[in-house]
C-alpha positions, 0 to 999 in steps of 0.5 A, spaced: 471 465 535 477 469 536 483 466 532 490 468 533 493 469 526 499 473 527 506 472 530 510 477 534 515 481 529 522 479 529 527 483 533 533 486 530 537 481 527 536 474 525 538 470 532 535 470 539 537 477 543 539 477 550 536 482 554 540 489 555 544 486 549 548 491 545 546 491 537 552 492 533 553 498 529 553 495 522 547 491 523 543 497 525 546 501 519 544 495 514 537 493 517 535 501 517 537 502 510 531 504 505 528 497 503 521 494 503 518 492 509 512 489 511 507 494 514 500 494 517 496 499 513 489 502 515 484 500 510 481 507 511 488 510 509 487 506 502 480 507 502 478 514 505 471 514 501 468 508 504 466 511 511 460 507 511 463 500 512 467 497 518 472 492 515 475 486 518 481 486 519 481 494 520 488 494 517 492 489 512 499 487 512 503 490 505 510 491 503 512 498 503 518 502 502 521 505 509 528 506 512 533 511 511 538 514 506 545 516 506 544 523 505 539 528 508 537 530 501 534 523 499 528 520 501 526 512 500 521 511 495 517 506 491 520 505 484 516 498 483 509 497 485 503 492 483 496 491 486 495 485 491 487 483 492 485 481 499 479 478 502 476 483 507 470 482 511 466 489 509 460 490 514 455 495 513 452 496 520 445 494 522 445 492 514 449 487 511 456 484 511 460 480 506 467 478 504 469 483 499 475 483 494 479 489 495 486 491 492 492 495 495 498 497 492 504 493 494 511 496 493 516 491 490 522 495 490 525 502 493 530 507 492 533 513 495 531 519 490 532 526 491 527 529 496 522 533 492 522 541 494 517 546 492 521 548 486 522 541 484 514 539 485 512 544 480 517 542 475 515 534 475 508 535 477 504 529 475 497 531 472 492 527 476 489 521 473 482 523 473 479 529 476 473 526 478 475 519 480 482 520 483 480 514 488 479 509 483 487 510 480 494 509 483 499 514 480 507 512 480 510 519 482 516 517 478 513 516 471 506 519 472 503 513 470 496 511 472 493 504 473 487 502 476 486 501 484 482 495 483 483 489 479 480 485 474 479 479 479 475 484 484 470 485 478 469 478 476 468 476 483 461 480 482 460 478 475 463 485 472 469 487 468 474 492 469 474 498 464 481 500 464 480 507 462 475 509 467 478 504 472 470 502 474 467 495 474 462 495 469 457 490 466 460 486 461 458 488 453 454 483 449 
């Protein structure tokens, strides 16, 4: 059974476009500026340590920052983020498959900020959230604040609780 769940991405602009129509400068400029836009993100890009699994779908639609800034010294970066949990088919070839709750970082607000050159990076460098378990955390590059990649609902779906200090799903304490 092959379900078609996607629809074609809209063309630049809201209305129908005729072939060979020239899109006006102002419309191109406004629509190319730094903003959140739905982006298809490969699950392995977000979960690089889970190579033993095949995921269906293999990529997920997430709101991410993209676009141009009015100055070469600026870059489009997220300033507000949150986790979103999605149901993904997780397949271990020749062993098992099940629907898993997986968390992904979604951008809700973007801004043009100065690019971090090598000198700036050393001054504003964030300490890692965890030396041994970096893949369990998400870190805001602006504030250095750490949060868990997984959500409490993901843990609860497995009858576990989220330990916010370690960002791991653990057995509930009695």
